[in-house]
mmCIF file of the N, C-alpha and C atoms, coordinates in Angstrom:
data_MODEL
# 
_entry.id   MODEL 
# 
loop_
_atom_site.group_PDB 
_atom_site.id 
_atom_site.type_symbol 
_atom_site.label_atom_id 
_atom_site.label_alt_id 
_atom_site.label_comp_id 
_atom_site.label_asym_id 
_atom_site.label_entity_id 
_atom_site.label_seq_id 
_atom_site.pdbx_PDB_ins_code 
_atom_site.Cartn_x 
_atom_site.Cartn_y 
_atom_site.Cartn_z 
_atom_site.occupancy 
_atom_site.B_iso_or_equiv 
_atom_site.pdbx_formal_charge 
_atom_site.auth_seq_id 
_atom_site.auth_comp_id 
_atom_site.auth_asym_id 
_atom_site.auth_atom_id 
_atom_site.pdbx_PDB_model_num 
ATOM 1   N N  . MET A 1 1  ? 166.683 219.578 -74.371 1.00 0.00 ? 1  MET A N  1 
ATOM 2   C CA . MET A 1 1  ? 167.547 218.680 -73.810 1.00 0.00 ? 1  MET A CA 1 
ATOM 3   C C  . MET A 1 1  ? 169.109 219.782 -73.156 1.00 0.00 ? 1  MET A C  1 
ATOM 4   N N  . SER A 1 2  ? 169.954 219.360 -72.345 1.00 0.00 ? 2  SER A N  1 
ATOM 5   C CA . SER A 1 2  ? 170.992 218.897 -71.696 1.00 0.00 ? 2  SER A CA 1 
ATOM 6   C C  . SER A 1 2  ? 171.985 218.502 -72.585 1.00 0.00 ? 2  SER A C  1 
ATOM 7   N N  . ASN A 1 3  ? 173.043 218.075 -72.731 1.00 0.00 ? 3  ASN A N  1 
ATOM 8   C CA . ASN A 1 3  ? 173.822 217.178 -72.724 1.00 0.00 ? 3  ASN A CA 1 
ATOM 9   C C  . ASN A 1 3  ? 174.795 216.950 -72.197 1.00 0.00 ? 3  ASN A C  1 
ATOM 10  N N  . THR A 1 4  ? 174.935 217.758 -70.883 1.00 0.00 ? 4  THR A N  1 
ATOM 11  C CA . THR A 1 4  ? 175.316 217.521 -69.530 1.00 0.00 ? 4  THR A CA 1 
ATOM 12  C C  . THR A 1 4  ? 175.514 216.133 -69.100 1.00 0.00 ? 4  THR A C  1 
ATOM 13  N N  . ILE A 1 5  ? 176.438 215.297 -68.257 1.00 0.00 ? 5  ILE A N  1 
ATOM 14  C CA . ILE A 1 5  ? 176.502 214.151 -68.306 1.00 0.00 ? 5  ILE A CA 1 
ATOM 15  C C  . ILE A 1 5  ? 177.473 214.554 -66.677 1.00 0.00 ? 5  ILE A C  1 
ATOM 16  N N  . LYS A 1 6  ? 176.298 213.437 -66.126 1.00 0.00 ? 6  LYS A N  1 
ATOM 17  C CA . LYS A 1 6  ? 176.607 213.867 -65.028 1.00 0.00 ? 6  LYS A CA 1 
ATOM 18  C C  . LYS A 1 6  ? 176.930 212.578 -64.689 1.00 0.00 ? 6  LYS A C  1 
ATOM 19  N N  . ILE A 1 7  ? 177.644 212.407 -63.439 1.00 0.00 ? 7  ILE A N  1 
ATOM 20  C CA . ILE A 1 7  ? 178.705 211.262 -62.805 1.00 0.00 ? 7  ILE A CA 1 
ATOM 21  C C  . ILE A 1 7  ? 179.000 211.840 -61.752 1.00 0.00 ? 7  ILE A C  1 
ATOM 22  N N  . LYS A 1 8  ? 178.959 210.959 -60.440 1.00 0.00 ? 8  LYS A N  1 
ATOM 23  C CA . LYS A 1 8  ? 179.784 210.687 -58.646 1.00 0.00 ? 8  LYS A CA 1 
ATOM 24  C C  . LYS A 1 8  ? 180.759 210.675 -58.764 1.00 0.00 ? 8  LYS A C  1 
ATOM 25  N N  . LYS A 1 9  ? 181.473 211.434 -58.138 1.00 0.00 ? 9  LYS A N  1 
ATOM 26  C CA . LYS A 1 9  ? 182.480 211.195 -57.411 1.00 0.00 ? 9  LYS A CA 1 
ATOM 27  C C  . LYS A 1 9  ? 182.790 209.351 -57.414 1.00 0.00 ? 9  LYS A C  1 
ATOM 28  N N  . ARG A 1 10 ? 184.316 209.282 -57.113 1.00 0.00 ? 10 ARG A N  1 
ATOM 29  C CA . ARG A 1 10 ? 184.284 207.513 -56.727 1.00 0.00 ? 10 ARG A CA 1 
ATOM 30  C C  . ARG A 1 10 ? 184.187 207.884 -55.364 1.00 0.00 ? 10 ARG A C  1 
ATOM 31  N N  . GLY A 1 11 ? 183.804 206.679 -54.738 1.00 0.00 ? 11 GLY A N  1 
ATOM 32  C CA . GLY A 1 11 ? 183.441 206.618 -53.475 1.00 0.00 ? 11 GLY A CA 1 
ATOM 33  C C  . GLY A 1 11 ? 182.069 207.103 -52.729 1.00 0.00 ? 11 GLY A C  1 
ATOM 34  N N  . ASP A 1 12 ? 181.484 207.238 -53.668 1.00 0.00 ? 12 ASP A N  1 
ATOM 35  C CA . ASP A 1 12 ? 180.384 208.017 -53.587 1.00 0.00 ? 12 ASP A CA 1 
ATOM 36  C C  . ASP A 1 12 ? 179.057 207.366 -53.601 1.00 0.00 ? 12 ASP A C  1 
ATOM 37  N N  . ASP A 1 13 ? 179.560 205.959 -53.693 1.00 0.00 ? 13 ASP A N  1 
ATOM 38  C CA . ASP A 1 13 ? 178.438 204.616 -53.294 1.00 0.00 ? 13 ASP A CA 1 
ATOM 39  C C  . ASP A 1 13 ? 178.391 203.809 -52.186 1.00 0.00 ? 13 ASP A C  1 
ATOM 40  N N  . GLY A 1 14 ? 179.427 204.295 -51.300 1.00 0.00 ? 14 GLY A N  1 
ATOM 41  C CA . GLY A 1 14 ? 179.838 203.670 -50.014 1.00 0.00 ? 14 GLY A CA 1 
ATOM 42  C C  . GLY A 1 14 ? 180.268 202.906 -49.498 1.00 0.00 ? 14 GLY A C  1 
ATOM 43  N N  . TYR A 1 15 ? 181.380 202.531 -50.841 1.00 0.00 ? 15 TYR A N  1 
ATOM 44  C CA . TYR A 1 15 ? 182.971 201.750 -50.108 1.00 0.00 ? 15 TYR A CA 1 
ATOM 45  C C  . TYR A 1 15 ? 184.143 202.897 -50.600 1.00 0.00 ? 15 TYR A C  1 
ATOM 46  N N  . ARG A 1 16 ? 185.140 202.287 -49.978 1.00 0.00 ? 16 ARG A N  1 
ATOM 47  C CA . ARG A 1 16 ? 186.088 202.665 -50.602 1.00 0.00 ? 16 ARG A CA 1 
ATOM 48  C C  . ARG A 1 16 ? 186.908 201.900 -50.548 1.00 0.00 ? 16 ARG A C  1 
ATOM 49  N N  . VAL A 1 17 ? 187.784 202.324 -51.582 1.00 0.00 ? 17 VAL A N  1 
ATOM 50  C CA . VAL A 1 17 ? 189.052 201.657 -52.664 1.00 0.00 ? 17 VAL A CA 1 
ATOM 51  C C  . VAL A 1 17 ? 190.160 201.755 -51.112 1.00 0.00 ? 17 VAL A C  1 
ATOM 52  N N  . ILE A 1 18 ? 190.566 199.632 -51.004 1.00 0.00 ? 18 ILE A N  1 
ATOM 53  C CA . ILE A 1 18 ? 191.758 199.448 -50.077 1.00 0.00 ? 18 ILE A CA 1 
ATOM 54  C C  . ILE A 1 18 ? 192.677 198.435 -50.536 1.00 0.00 ? 18 ILE A C  1 
ATOM 55  N N  . SER A 1 19 ? 193.859 198.104 -50.192 1.00 0.00 ? 19 SER A N  1 
ATOM 56  C CA . SER A 1 19 ? 194.263 197.786 -50.699 1.00 0.00 ? 19 SER A CA 1 
ATOM 57  C C  . SER A 1 19 ? 194.221 196.649 -49.290 1.00 0.00 ? 19 SER A C  1 
ATOM 58  N N  . VAL A 1 20 ? 194.972 194.962 -49.463 1.00 0.00 ? 20 VAL A N  1 
ATOM 59  C CA . VAL A 1 20 ? 194.540 194.870 -48.724 1.00 0.00 ? 20 VAL A CA 1 
ATOM 60  C C  . VAL A 1 20 ? 195.903 192.981 -49.222 1.00 0.00 ? 20 VAL A C  1 
ATOM 61  N N  . ARG A 1 21 ? 196.301 192.146 -47.928 1.00 0.00 ? 21 ARG A N  1 
ATOM 62  C CA . ARG A 1 21 ? 197.407 191.390 -48.522 1.00 0.00 ? 21 ARG A CA 1 
ATOM 63  C C  . ARG A 1 21 ? 196.301 189.906 -48.136 1.00 0.00 ? 21 ARG A C  1 
ATOM 64  N N  . ILE A 1 22 ? 196.376 189.035 -48.866 1.00 0.00 ? 22 ILE A N  1 
ATOM 65  C CA . ILE A 1 22 ? 195.876 187.549 -48.669 1.00 0.00 ? 22 ILE A CA 1 
ATOM 66  C C  . ILE A 1 22 ? 196.883 186.696 -48.907 1.00 0.00 ? 22 ILE A C  1 
ATOM 67  N N  . LYS A 1 23 ? 197.053 185.505 -48.218 1.00 0.00 ? 23 LYS A N  1 
ATOM 68  C CA . LYS A 1 23 ? 197.121 184.226 -48.760 1.00 0.00 ? 23 LYS A CA 1 
ATOM 69  C C  . LYS A 1 23 ? 197.321 183.719 -49.801 1.00 0.00 ? 23 LYS A C  1 
ATOM 70  N N  . GLU A 1 24 ? 197.653 183.280 -50.423 1.00 0.00 ? 24 GLU A N  1 
ATOM 71  C CA . GLU A 1 24 ? 197.698 182.868 -51.931 1.00 0.00 ? 24 GLU A CA 1 
ATOM 72  C C  . GLU A 1 24 ? 196.614 181.685 -51.502 1.00 0.00 ? 24 GLU A C  1 
ATOM 73  N N  . GLY A 1 25 ? 196.932 180.763 -50.894 1.00 0.00 ? 25 GLY A N  1 
ATOM 74  C CA . GLY A 1 25 ? 195.654 180.023 -50.489 1.00 0.00 ? 25 GLY A CA 1 
ATOM 75  C C  . GLY A 1 25 ? 194.390 179.875 -50.569 1.00 0.00 ? 25 GLY A C  1 
ATOM 76  N N  . VAL A 1 26 ? 194.555 181.717 -49.494 1.00 0.00 ? 26 VAL A N  1 
ATOM 77  C CA . VAL A 1 26 ? 192.702 181.851 -48.773 1.00 0.00 ? 26 VAL A CA 1 
ATOM 78  C C  . VAL A 1 26 ? 192.104 183.003 -51.082 1.00 0.00 ? 26 VAL A C  1 
ATOM 79  N N  . LEU A 1 27 ? 193.085 183.236 -51.572 1.00 0.00 ? 27 LEU A N  1 
ATOM 80  C CA . LEU A 1 27 ? 193.395 183.698 -52.456 1.00 0.00 ? 27 LEU A CA 1 
ATOM 81  C C  . LEU A 1 27 ? 192.478 182.791 -53.145 1.00 0.00 ? 27 LEU A C  1 
ATOM 82  N N  . SER A 1 28 ? 193.271 181.902 -53.382 1.00 0.00 ? 28 SER A N  1 
ATOM 83  C CA . SER A 1 28 ? 192.414 180.793 -54.573 1.00 0.00 ? 28 SER A CA 1 
ATOM 84  C C  . SER A 1 28 ? 191.658 179.882 -54.188 1.00 0.00 ? 28 SER A C  1 
ATOM 85  N N  . LYS A 1 29 ? 191.198 180.017 -52.348 1.00 0.00 ? 29 LYS A N  1 
ATOM 86  C CA . LYS A 1 29 ? 189.318 178.957 -52.547 1.00 0.00 ? 29 LYS A CA 1 
ATOM 87  C C  . LYS A 1 29 ? 188.508 180.469 -52.429 1.00 0.00 ? 29 LYS A C  1 
ATOM 88  N N  . ILE A 1 30 ? 188.617 181.925 -52.422 1.00 0.00 ? 30 ILE A N  1 
ATOM 89  C CA . ILE A 1 30 ? 188.455 183.104 -52.589 1.00 0.00 ? 30 ILE A CA 1 
ATOM 90  C C  . ILE A 1 30 ? 187.488 182.667 -54.141 1.00 0.00 ? 30 ILE A C  1 
ATOM 91  N N  . ASP A 1 31 ? 188.579 182.408 -54.753 1.00 0.00 ? 31 ASP A N  1 
ATOM 92  C CA . ASP A 1 31 ? 188.721 182.475 -56.419 1.00 0.00 ? 31 ASP A CA 1 
ATOM 93  C C  . ASP A 1 31 ? 187.441 180.928 -57.059 1.00 0.00 ? 31 ASP A C  1 
ATOM 94  N N  . SER A 1 32 ? 188.191 180.185 -56.119 1.00 0.00 ? 32 SER A N  1 
ATOM 95  C CA . SER A 1 32 ? 187.524 179.004 -56.941 1.00 0.00 ? 32 SER A CA 1 
ATOM 96  C C  . SER A 1 32 ? 185.113 179.197 -56.202 1.00 0.00 ? 32 SER A C  1 
ATOM 97  N N  . LEU A 1 33 ? 185.347 180.028 -54.806 1.00 0.00 ? 33 LEU A N  1 
ATOM 98  C CA . LEU A 1 33 ? 184.049 179.845 -54.670 1.00 0.00 ? 33 LEU A CA 1 
ATOM 99  C C  . LEU A 1 33 ? 183.251 181.154 -55.765 1.00 0.00 ? 33 LEU A C  1 
ATOM 100 N N  . ALA A 1 34 ? 184.024 181.845 -55.552 1.00 0.00 ? 34 ALA A N  1 
ATOM 101 C CA . ALA A 1 34 ? 183.642 183.185 -57.008 1.00 0.00 ? 34 ALA A CA 1 
ATOM 102 C C  . ALA A 1 34 ? 182.876 182.487 -58.328 1.00 0.00 ? 34 ALA A C  1 
ATOM 103 N N  . ALA A 1 35 ? 184.142 181.305 -58.983 1.00 0.00 ? 35 ALA A N  1 
ATOM 104 C CA . ALA A 1 35 ? 183.656 180.701 -60.029 1.00 0.00 ? 35 ALA A CA 1 
ATOM 105 C C  . ALA A 1 35 ? 182.648 179.864 -59.992 1.00 0.00 ? 35 ALA A C  1 
ATOM 106 N N  . GLN A 1 36 ? 182.668 179.152 -59.074 1.00 0.00 ? 36 GLN A N  1 
ATOM 107 C CA . GLN A 1 36 ? 181.193 178.032 -58.475 1.00 0.00 ? 36 GLN A CA 1 
ATOM 108 C C  . GLN A 1 36 ? 179.886 178.920 -58.075 1.00 0.00 ? 36 GLN A C  1 
ATOM 109 N N  . SER A 1 37 ? 180.217 180.350 -57.853 1.00 0.00 ? 37 SER A N  1 
ATOM 110 C CA . SER A 1 37 ? 178.887 181.636 -57.550 1.00 0.00 ? 37 SER A CA 1 
ATOM 111 C C  . SER A 1 37 ? 178.186 181.651 -58.800 1.00 0.00 ? 37 SER A C  1 
ATOM 112 N N  . ASN A 1 38 ? 179.412 182.170 -59.511 1.00 0.00 ? 38 ASN A N  1 
ATOM 113 C CA . ASN A 1 38 ? 178.872 183.059 -60.406 1.00 0.00 ? 38 ASN A CA 1 
ATOM 114 C C  . ASN A 1 38 ? 179.172 184.292 -59.423 1.00 0.00 ? 38 ASN A C  1 
ATOM 115 N N  . TYR A 1 39 ? 179.810 184.875 -58.702 1.00 0.00 ? 39 TYR A N  1 
ATOM 116 C CA . TYR A 1 39 ? 180.149 186.400 -58.365 1.00 0.00 ? 39 TYR A CA 1 
ATOM 117 C C  . TYR A 1 39 ? 181.215 186.253 -58.687 1.00 0.00 ? 39 TYR A C  1 
ATOM 118 N N  . SER A 1 40 ? 181.668 188.376 -59.307 1.00 0.00 ? 40 SER A N  1 
ATOM 119 C CA . SER A 1 40 ? 183.214 188.310 -58.711 1.00 0.00 ? 40 SER A CA 1 
ATOM 120 C C  . SER A 1 40 ? 183.674 188.205 -57.496 1.00 0.00 ? 40 SER A C  1 
ATOM 121 N N  . ARG A 1 41 ? 185.104 187.969 -57.804 1.00 0.00 ? 41 ARG A N  1 
ATOM 122 C CA . ARG A 1 41 ? 185.827 188.211 -56.540 1.00 0.00 ? 41 ARG A CA 1 
ATOM 123 C C  . ARG A 1 41 ? 185.377 189.381 -55.489 1.00 0.00 ? 41 ARG A C  1 
ATOM 124 N N  . ASN A 1 42 ? 185.318 191.159 -55.401 1.00 0.00 ? 42 ASN A N  1 
ATOM 125 C CA . ASN A 1 42 ? 184.680 191.445 -55.181 1.00 0.00 ? 42 ASN A CA 1 
ATOM 126 C C  . ASN A 1 42 ? 183.418 191.640 -54.388 1.00 0.00 ? 42 ASN A C  1 
ATOM 127 N N  . GLU A 1 43 ? 182.630 191.356 -55.394 1.00 0.00 ? 43 GLU A N  1 
ATOM 128 C CA . GLU A 1 43 ? 181.445 190.474 -54.526 1.00 0.00 ? 43 GLU A CA 1 
ATOM 129 C C  . GLU A 1 43 ? 181.093 189.775 -53.157 1.00 0.00 ? 43 GLU A C  1 
ATOM 130 N N  . LEU A 1 44 ? 182.265 189.191 -53.095 1.00 0.00 ? 44 LEU A N  1 
ATOM 131 C CA . LEU A 1 44 ? 181.815 187.587 -52.478 1.00 0.00 ? 44 LEU A CA 1 
ATOM 132 C C  . LEU A 1 44 ? 182.857 188.060 -51.520 1.00 0.00 ? 44 LEU A C  1 
ATOM 133 N N  . ILE A 1 45 ? 184.197 188.848 -51.871 1.00 0.00 ? 45 ILE A N  1 
ATOM 134 C CA . ILE A 1 45 ? 184.893 188.586 -50.857 1.00 0.00 ? 45 ILE A CA 1 
ATOM 135 C C  . ILE A 1 45 ? 184.197 190.092 -50.230 1.00 0.00 ? 45 ILE A C  1 
ATOM 136 N N  . ASN A 1 46 ? 183.334 190.768 -50.482 1.00 0.00 ? 46 ASN A N  1 
ATOM 137 C CA . ASN A 1 46 ? 182.310 192.019 -49.632 1.00 0.00 ? 46 ASN A CA 1 
ATOM 138 C C  . ASN A 1 46 ? 180.930 190.671 -48.864 1.00 0.00 ? 46 ASN A C  1 
ATOM 139 N N  . ILE A 1 47 ? 180.005 189.896 -49.394 1.00 0.00 ? 47 ILE A N  1 
ATOM 140 C CA . ILE A 1 47 ? 179.888 189.049 -48.788 1.00 0.00 ? 47 ILE A CA 1 
ATOM 141 C C  . ILE A 1 47 ? 180.351 188.639 -47.237 1.00 0.00 ? 47 ILE A C  1 
ATOM 142 N N  . LEU A 1 48 ? 181.337 188.067 -47.393 1.00 0.00 ? 48 LEU A N  1 
ATOM 143 C CA . LEU A 1 48 ? 181.856 187.513 -46.417 1.00 0.00 ? 48 LEU A CA 1 
ATOM 144 C C  . LEU A 1 48 ? 183.053 188.303 -45.649 1.00 0.00 ? 48 LEU A C  1 
ATOM 145 N N  . ILE A 1 49 ? 183.182 189.507 -45.880 1.00 0.00 ? 49 ILE A N  1 
ATOM 146 C CA . ILE A 1 49 ? 183.346 189.766 -44.908 1.00 0.00 ? 49 ILE A CA 1 
ATOM 147 C C  . ILE A 1 49 ? 182.339 190.674 -44.116 1.00 0.00 ? 49 ILE A C  1 
ATOM 148 N N  . GLU A 1 50 ? 181.240 191.385 -45.007 1.00 0.00 ? 50 GLU A N  1 
ATOM 149 C CA . GLU A 1 50 ? 179.813 191.281 -44.095 1.00 0.00 ? 50 GLU A CA 1 
ATOM 150 C C  . GLU A 1 50 ? 179.499 190.050 -43.594 1.00 0.00 ? 50 GLU A C  1 
ATOM 151 N N  . SER A 1 51 ? 179.366 189.260 -42.905 1.00 0.00 ? 51 SER A N  1 
ATOM 152 C CA . SER A 1 51 ? 179.115 187.715 -42.884 1.00 0.00 ? 51 SER A CA 1 
ATOM 153 C C  . SER A 1 51 ? 179.954 188.152 -41.015 1.00 0.00 ? 51 SER A C  1 
ATOM 154 N N  . SER A 1 52 ? 180.865 188.199 -41.549 1.00 0.00 ? 52 SER A N  1 
ATOM 155 C CA . SER A 1 52 ? 182.016 188.001 -40.524 1.00 0.00 ? 52 SER A CA 1 
ATOM 156 C C  . SER A 1 52 ? 181.978 189.004 -39.799 1.00 0.00 ? 52 SER A C  1 
ATOM 157 N N  . VAL A 1 53 ? 182.353 190.518 -39.751 1.00 0.00 ? 53 VAL A N  1 
ATOM 158 C CA . VAL A 1 53 ? 182.200 191.209 -39.013 1.00 0.00 ? 53 VAL A CA 1 
ATOM 159 C C  . VAL A 1 53 ? 181.119 191.196 -38.083 1.00 0.00 ? 53 VAL A C  1 
ATOM 160 N N  . GLU A 1 54 ? 179.234 190.622 -38.416 1.00 0.00 ? 54 GLU A N  1 
ATOM 161 C CA . GLU A 1 54 ? 178.314 190.926 -37.544 1.00 0.00 ? 54 GLU A CA 1 
ATOM 162 C C  . GLU A 1 54 ? 178.557 189.174 -36.900 1.00 0.00 ? 54 GLU A C  1 
ATOM 163 N N  . ASN A 1 55 ? 179.171 188.148 -36.762 1.00 0.00 ? 55 ASN A N  1 
ATOM 164 C CA . ASN A 1 55 ? 179.581 187.357 -36.212 1.00 0.00 ? 55 ASN A CA 1 
ATOM 165 C C  . ASN A 1 55 ? 181.185 187.471 -35.111 1.00 0.00 ? 55 ASN A C  1 
ATOM 166 N N  . VAL A 1 56 ? 182.174 188.033 -35.029 1.00 0.00 ? 56 VAL A N  1 
ATOM 167 C CA . VAL A 1 56 ? 183.130 188.637 -34.533 1.00 0.00 ? 56 VAL A CA 1 
ATOM 168 C C  . VAL A 1 56 ? 182.533 188.872 -32.810 1.00 0.00 ? 56 VAL A C  1 
ATOM 169 N N  . GLU A 1 57 ? 183.498 188.464 -31.434 1.00 0.00 ? 57 GLU A N  1 
ATOM 170 C CA . GLU A 1 57 ? 183.503 188.306 -30.492 1.00 0.00 ? 57 GLU A CA 1 
ATOM 171 C C  . GLU A 1 57 ? 184.540 188.077 -30.367 1.00 0.00 ? 57 GLU A C  1 
ATOM 172 N N  . ILE A 1 58 ? 185.393 189.613 -29.907 1.00 0.00 ? 58 ILE A N  1 
ATOM 173 C CA . ILE A 1 58 ? 186.265 189.932 -28.786 1.00 0.00 ? 58 ILE A CA 1 
ATOM 174 C C  . ILE A 1 58 ? 186.975 189.605 -27.627 1.00 0.00 ? 58 ILE A C  1 
ATOM 175 N N  . GLU A 1 59 ? 187.931 188.357 -27.249 1.00 0.00 ? 59 GLU A N  1 
ATOM 176 C CA . GLU A 1 59 ? 187.832 187.986 -25.984 1.00 0.00 ? 59 GLU A CA 1 
ATOM 177 C C  . GLU A 1 59 ? 188.503 189.175 -25.265 1.00 0.00 ? 59 GLU A C  1 
ATOM 178 N N  . GLU A 1 60 ? 188.781 189.031 -23.854 1.00 0.00 ? 60 GLU A N  1 
ATOM 179 C CA . GLU A 1 60 ? 189.366 189.644 -22.950 1.00 0.00 ? 60 GLU A CA 1 
ATOM 180 C C  . GLU A 1 60 ? 190.558 189.321 -22.816 1.00 0.00 ? 60 GLU A C  1 
# 
C-alpha cells in the first residue's frame, strides 16, 4: 500500500482563474439569484456565461 498522495495541478480541470470587474448592481442580482437557486456565485456565473456565449450574434 502506497502512502503517496496524488493531486492535480490547478487548472487541469478545464477551468482558469481570472479577475473580472462587475458593476455592484449586477453582482447584487447574481448574489440574489445564487441564494435563491442554492448555487454558489461561481457556479451561477459559469452557467450564465455558458448560456450567453451560445446566444451571441455579432453585428457588422
